[in-house]
C-alpha positions in Angstrom: -8.1 164.4 5.7 -6.8 161.0 7.0 -4.4 161.6 9.9 -2.7 158.2 9.1 -1.4 159.7 5.8 0.4 162.6 7.6 4.2 162.6 7.5 6.2 162.5 10.7 7.2 166.1 10.2 3.6 167.2 9.8 2.6 165.2 12.9 5.4 166.9 14.9 4.5 170.4 13.6 0.8 169.7 14.4 1.5 168.4 17.8 4.0 171.1 18.9 1.9 173.8 17.3 -1.2 172.6 19.2 0.8 172.5 22.4 2.3 176.0 21.9 -1.2 177.3 21.0 -2.6 175.9 24.2 0.4 177.3 26.1 -0.2 180.8 24.7 -3.9 180.7 25.4 -3.3 179.6 29.0 -0.6 182.2 29.5 -2.9 185.0 28.1 -5.8 183.9 30.3 -3.6 183.7 33.4 -2.0 187.2 32.7 -5.5 188.7 32.2 -6.7 187.4 35.5 -3.9 189.0 37.6 -2.3 192.4 37.8 1.1 193.9 38.8 4.3 191.9 39.0 2.5 188.5 38.9 1.3 189.3 35.4 4.9 189.9 34.2 6.0 186.7 35.8 3.3 184.8 34.0 4.0 186.4 30.7 7.8 185.8 31.1 7.1 182.1 32.1 4.9 181.7 29.0 7.4 183.2 26.7 10.1 181.0 28.2 8.0 177.9 27.8 7.2 178.9 24.2 11.0 179.2 23.5 11.6 175.9 25.1 8.8 174.3 23.1 10.2 175.7 19.8 13.7 174.6 20.7 12.4 171.1 21.6 10.5 170.9 18.3 13.7 171.9 16.4 15.8 169.4 18.3 13.3 166.6 17.7 13.0 167.5 14.1 16.7 167.4 13.7 17.1 164.2 15.8 14.2 162.3 14.1 13.3 163.7 10.7 16.8 164.1 9.3 18.0 160.5 10.1 14.7 159.1 8.9 15.1 161.0 5.7 18.7 159.6 5.3 17.5 156.1 6.0 14.5 156.6 3.7 16.9 157.8 0.9 19.1 154.7 1.4 16.1 152.4 1.3 14.8 154.2 -1.8 18.2 153.8 -3.6 18.3 150.1 -2.6 14.7 149.8 -3.9 15.7 151.4 -7.2 18.6 148.9 -7.5 21.4 151.2 -6.6 23.8 149.2 -4.5 26.9 151.4 -5.2 26.8 154.0 -2.5 28.6 153.7 0.9 27.4 155.4 4.0 29.5 156.4 7.0 27.4 155.9 10.2 28.4 158.1 13.1 25.4 157.7 15.3 25.1 154.9 17.9 21.4 155.2 18.7 18.5 153.4 17.1 18.8 155.5 13.9 22.5 154.5 13.7 21.6 150.9 14.2 18.9 151.3 11.5 21.5 152.7 9.1 23.9 149.9 9.9 21.1 147.4 9.3 20.3 149.0 5.9 24.0 149.0 5.0 24.3 145.3 6.0 21.2 144.5 4.0 22.7 146.4 1.0 25.9 144.5 1.3 24.2 141.2 1.6 21.9 142.1 -1.4 25.1 143.1 -3.3 26.6 139.7 -2.6 23.5 137.9 -3.5 23.1 139.8 -6.8 26.8 139.4 -7.6 26.7 135.7 -6.9 23.5 135.3 -8.9 25.0 137.2 -11.8 28.3 135.2 -11.6 26.4 131.9 -11.2 23.9 132.6 -13.9 26.7 133.7 -16.2 28.5 130.4 -15.6 25.3 128.4 -16.0 24.4 130.3 -19.2 27.9 129.8 -20.5 28.0 126.1 -19.6 24.5 125.3 -20.8 25.2 127.1 -24.1 28.4 125.1 -24.5 26.5 121.9 -23.5 23.8 122.8 -26.0 26.4 123.2 -28.8 28.2 120.0 -27.8 24.9 118.1 -27.7 24.0 119.5 -31.2 27.4 118.3 -32.5 26.9 115.0 -30.7 23.4 114.7 -32.2 24.9 115.2 -35.6 27.5 112.6 -35.0 24.9 110.3 -33.5 22.7 110.7 -36.6 25.7 109.9 -38.8 26.5 106.9 -36.6 22.9 105.8 -36.9 23.1 106.0 -40.7 26.4 104.1 -40.6 24.9 101.4 -38.3 21.9 101.0 -40.6 24.1 100.6 -43.6 26.3 98.2 -41.6 23.2 96.3 -40.5 22.0 96.0 -44.1 25.5 94.8 -45.2 25.6 92.3 -42.3 22.2 91.1 -43.4 23.5 90.5 -46.9 26.6 88.9 -45.5 24.4 86.7 -43.3 22.5 85.5 -46.4 25.8 84.9 -48.3 27.4 83.0 -45.4 24.3 80.9 -45.0 24.4 80.1 -48.7 28.1 79.3 -48.3 27.2 77.0 -45.4 24.5 75.3 -47.4 26.9 74.9 -50.4 29.6 73.6 -48.1 27.1 71.1 -46.6 26.1 70.0 -50.1 29.7 69.8 -51.2 30.5 67.7 -48.1 27.7 65.3 -49.1 29.1 65.1 -52.7 32.6 64.6 -51.4 31.3 61.8 -49.2 29.7 60.2 -52.2 32.9 60.6 -54.2 34.8 59.1 -51.3 32.5 56.1 -51.4 32.9 55.7 -55.1 36.6 56.1 -54.8 36.7 53.4 -52.1 34.7 51.1 -54.4 37.0 51.9 -57.3 39.9 51.1 -55.1 38.4 47.8 -54.2 37.7 47.0 -57.9 41.3 48.0 -58.8 42.5 45.7 -56.0 40.5 42.9 -57.5 41.9 43.6 -60.9 45.4 43.5 -59.5 44.6 40.1 -57.9 43.1 38.9 -61.2 46.1 40.1 -63.2 48.3 38.2 -60.7 46.3 35.1 -61.3 46.6 35.5 -65.1 50.3 36.0 -64.7 50.6 32.8 -62.7 48.4 30.9 -65.3 50.5 32.2 -68.2 53.7 31.1 -66.5 52.2 27.6 -66.0 51.1 27.5 -69.7 54.7 28.5 -70.6 56.0 25.7 -68.6 53.5 23.3 -70.2 54.6 24.5 -73.7 58.2 23.8 -72.6 57.3 20.3 -71.8 55.5 19.9 -75.2 58.6 21.3 -76.9 60.7 18.7 -75.1 58.4 15.9 -76.1 58.5 17.1 -79.8 62.2 17.2 -79.7 62.4 13.7 -78.3 59.8 12.5 -80.9 61.9 14.0 -83.6 65.0 12.1 -82.3 63.0 8.9 -82.1 61.7 9.4 -85.7 65.3 10.0 -86.8 66.4 6.8 -85.1 63.4 4.9 -86.7 64.4 6.2 -90.1 68.0 5.0 -89.6 66.7 1.6 -88.5 64.3 1.5 -91.5 67.2 2.2 -93.9 69.1 -0.6 -92.4 66.2 -2.9 -92.9 66.0 -2.2 -96.6 62.8 -3.0 -98.5 61.1 -4.4 -95.4 61.7 -1.1 -93.5 60.4 1.3 -96.3 56.9 1.6 -94.9 58.3 2.1 -91.4 60.6 4.8 -92.9 57.6 6.6 -94.3 55.8 6.5 -91.0 59.0 7.6 -89.2 59.3 10.5 -91.7 55.7 11.7 -91.1 56.2 11.4 -87.4 59.4 13.4 -87.7 57.5 16.0 -89.8 54.7 16.1 -87.2 57.3 16.4 -84.4 59.0 19.3 -86.2 55.6 21.0 -86.8 54.7 20.5 -83.1 58.0 21.9 -82.1 57.5 24.9 -84.4 54.0 25.5 -83.1 55.1 25.1 -79.5 57.8 27.6 -80.2 55.3 30.1 -81.6 52.9 29.4 -78.7 55.8 29.9 -76.3 56.7 33.2 -78.0 53.0 34.3 -77.8 52.8 33.2 -74.2 56.0 35.0 -73.4 54.7 38.1 -75.0 51.4 37.8 -73.1 53.3 37.2 -69.9 55.4 40.4 -70.6 52.2 42.3 -71.3 50.5 40.8 -68.3 53.6 41.9 -66.2 53.4 45.4 -67.7 49.6 45.5 -67.1 50.1 44.1 -63.6 52.6 46.9 -62.9 50.1 49.5 -64.3 47.3 48.0 -62.3 49.6 48.1 -59.2 50.3 51.8 -60.0 46.6 52.3 -60.5 45.9 50.6 -57.2 48.4 52.8 -55.4 46.9 55.9 -57.2 43.4 54.8 -56.2 44.6 54.3 -52.7 46.0 57.8 -52.7 42.9 59.2 -54.3 40.8 57.5 -51.7 43.0 58.9 -49.0 42.9 62.4 -50.6 39.1 62.2 -51.0 38.7 61.2 -47.4 41.0 64.2 -46.4 38.9 66.5 -48.6 35.8 65.1 -47.1 37.2 65.9 -43.6 38.1 69.4 -44.7 34.7 69.9 -46.3 33.1 68.7 -43.1 35.2 71.1 -41.1 34.4 73.9 -43.6 30.7 73.1 -43.4 30.9 73.2 -39.6 32.9 76.4 -39.7 30.5 78.0 -42.1 27.6 77.0 -39.9 29.3 78.5 -36.8 30.3 81.5 -38.9 26.6 81.9 -39.9 25.6 81.7 -36.3 28.3 84.2 -35.3 27.3 86.7 -38.0 23.7 86.4 -37.0 24.7 87.2 -33.5 26.8 90.1 -34.7 23.8 91.3 -36.8 21.6 91.0 -33.8 24.1 93.0 -31.7 24.3 95.6 -34.4 20.5 95.9 -34.5 20.5 96.3 -30.7 23.3 98.9 -30.9 21.3 100.7 -33.6 18.3 100.8 -31.3 20.5 102.1 -28.5 22.1 104.7 -30.7 18.6 105.9 -31.8 17.6 106.0 -28.1 20.8 108.0 -27.4 20.0 110.3 -30.2 16.6 111.0 -28.6 18.3 111.5 -25.2 20.8 113.8 -26.7 18.0 115.8 -28.4 16.2 116.0 -25.0 19.4 117.0 -23.3 19.9 119.7 -26.0 16.4 121.0 -25.4 17.0 120.9 -21.6 20.3 122.8 -21.9 18.7 125.4 -24.2 15.9 125.8 -21.7 18.4 126.1 -18.8 20.3 128.7 -20.9 17.1 130.6 -21.4 16.2 130.5 -17.7 19.7 131.6 -16.8 19.5 134.5 -19.2 16.1 135.4 -17.8 17.4 135.2 -14.3 20.3 137.4 -15.3 17.9 139.9 -16.8 15.8 139.9 -13.6 18.8 141.1 -11.6 20.1 143.5 -14.3 18.1 146.2 -12.6 20.6 146.3 -9.7 23.5 148.7 -10.2 26.6 147.2 -8.4 28.9 149.9 -9.7 32.5 149.3 -10.2 32.4 146.5 -7.6 30.4 144.3 -9.9 33.4 143.2 -11.9 36.9 142.7 -10.9 39.5 145.3 -11.9 43.1 145.1 -12.9 44.4 145.5 -9.4 42.2 142.8 -8.1 43.2 140.4 -10.9 46.9 140.9 -10.3 46.4 140.6 -6.6 44.6 137.3 -7.1 47.5 136.0 -9.2 50.0 137.0 -6.5 47.8 135.2 -3.9 48.0 132.1 -6.1 51.8 132.4 -6.3 52.1 132.7 -2.6 49.9 129.6 -2.2 52.1 127.8 -4.7 55.2 128.6 -2.7 53.6 127.3 0.5 51.7 124.3 -0.8 53.2 123.3 -4.1 52.0 122.9 -7.7 49.6 120.0 -7.2 47.7 121.7 -4.4 47.4 124.9 -6.5 46.1 123.1 -9.5 43.6 121.2 -7.4 42.5 124.4 -5.7 42.0 126.3 -9.0 40.0 123.3 -10.4 37.6 123.5 -7.5 35.9 126.2 -9.6 33.4 128.3 -7.6 34.2 126.2 -4.4 37.9 127.2 -4.4 39.5 130.3 -2.9 40.6 131.7 -6.2 37.3 132.8 -7.6 36.0 136.4 -7.0 32.9 137.5 -8.9 34.0 137.3 -12.6 37.6 136.8 -11.6 39.1 133.3 -11.8 42.6 131.8 -12.4 44.2 129.8 -15.2 47.3 127.6 -14.8 49.1 127.0 -18.1 52.2 125.0 -18.7 55.0 127.4 -19.5 56.8 124.9 -21.8 53.8 123.3 -23.6 51.0 126.0 -23.3 48.6 123.3 -22.0 45.8 124.1 -19.5 46.5 122.3 -16.2 43.8 124.2 -14.3 40.9 126.5 -15.2 38.7 128.2 -12.6 35.7 128.5 -14.9 35.8 125.9 -17.8 37.2 122.4 -17.0 36.5 121.4 -20.6 39.7 123.1 -21.7 42.0 121.0 -19.5 44.6 119.2 -21.5 44.1 121.6 -24.4 45.6 125.0 -25.1 48.3 125.2 -27.8 45.7 125.4 -30.5 43.5 128.0 -28.6 43.1 131.3 -30.5 40.9 134.4 -30.0 38.3 135.6 -32.6 41.1 137.2 -34.6 43.2 134.0 -34.6 45.7 135.2 -32.0 47.3 132.3 -30.1 46.9 134.1 -26.8 47.6 130.9 -24.7 51.0 130.5 -26.3 51.6 134.2 -25.7 50.9 133.7 -22.0 53.2 130.7 -21.9 56.0 132.6 -23.8 55.7 135.5 -21.3 56.0 133.1 -18.4 59.0 131.3 -20.0 60.8 134.6 -20.4 60.3 135.3 -16.7 58.2 138.4 -17.3 55.0 139.5 -15.6 52.6 141.5 -17.7 49.3 141.7 -19.5 48.2 139.8 -22.6 45.4 141.3 -24.6 43.0 139.3 -26.8 39.4 139.4 -28.1 36.9 137.0 -26.5 33.2 136.4 -26.9 31.1 137.1 -23.8 29.8 133.7 -22.5 26.2 134.9 -22.3 25.7 137.6 -24.9 28.4 136.3 -27.3 29.5 139.9 -27.8 33.1 140.1 -28.8 34.9 142.2 -26.2 38.5 143.0 -25.5 39.9 141.0 -22.6 43.3 141.3 -20.8 44.9 138.7 -18.6 47.7 139.4 -16.1 50.3 136.7 -16.3 53.0 135.7 -13.8 55.3 132.6 -13.5 55.0 130.1 -10.7 57.5 127.3 -11.2 56.8 125.7 -14.6 53.3 127.3 -14.7 52.0 130.5 -16.1 49.3 131.8 -13.7 46.8 134.2 -15.4 43.7 136.1 -14.4 41.6 138.0 -17.0 39.3 141.0 -17.0 37.1 142.6 -19.6 38.5 145.9 -20.6 35.5 147.2 -22.4 
């Protein structure tokens, strides 16, 4: 038998038993060695010492064994995870200090476990929400990637089309420049024709004048022939030959006058036609000038179009390059989102694992807040509102776990009484700015119900069904609501 394995009780019994045995042996030996009254005194002293030894053993047993058993029981309950019991310590000795130390250790362990559960619940809830958000973001990123790829393909086609347009505009610009050159040459030719028609007009006028002179000469010749005929008639037979000559001259003069008249008529008609042609040529010259001007203007426009098309082609190529870069970044973001989703999922799994690792501790009714604590927390917030104002209260609630209005699984919500919008939330800042559309799993608009309760000036509880942030189990939850200014202050507890 190993003496180190003996309990304290066994050691005390063994030690006091040995001592009393030695005392009895010594007393018997001393009584046997004497006679008379001395023997009685020895026997009486031995019995008294035996009684004192037994009383001392009983007192030591009660003073040591019982407190140690109580301390051991407390330590065993803590070891088993039971942190619910409370112990009243009346002793002030070392055993009392030991019980106080065990109680303090239990309270600290209770706080640690409670904080770990609250923290891991928050982490699990947040990481789960992040994972869902990242999954949705991943889907949107994939859709965006497909859209960017389609856009990039379209931009590539547009780039080719714009380049073709730029090339066509450049070619059209060259053709217009050639047409402009031809139009300028045509204008020069028409100008020469105009000048030539002017010269013809002047020459025709001169011919008309010459014909007029010829007509005058024919008229005078006719007069002279007439006078010669008269003189020949007077001369009689001697003037007959002269009369014949005069008659022929007169006939010739008349024919010359008639021919000159016809020529003059033809020349006049030609002059009129030349005038008309000159006017047409002048109009054609003006038209060619306008055409040349228009062609030059068109050439300038085509040049600008060619330059604009070229710049547009460069710009679209730049946009296409930018879209390609954006597509690459979106793909990279998609990979990062996927990695973040995996990280959030891993974090959620670790939080759940950590939560399970402390699930062996029984915190009793103190683990979760109760109705009285929830309403008390709301009233503390209302007192804070009256002392510090709305902005300070909203800021304090939005500090989350670092604020004063978070106790285990209890936290506050500040909702606009008129618009049912979340202005502060002690656990989920994602809901800030939302609220009117919030409904429980049965479709109940519980946030609007809280706002309506605050508007009516009441203070009561609003029940709704809500999924547990870690287990996703649908549980009945109830929030105590009370009005503070234009806000509805609420604190919820799980009822089941």
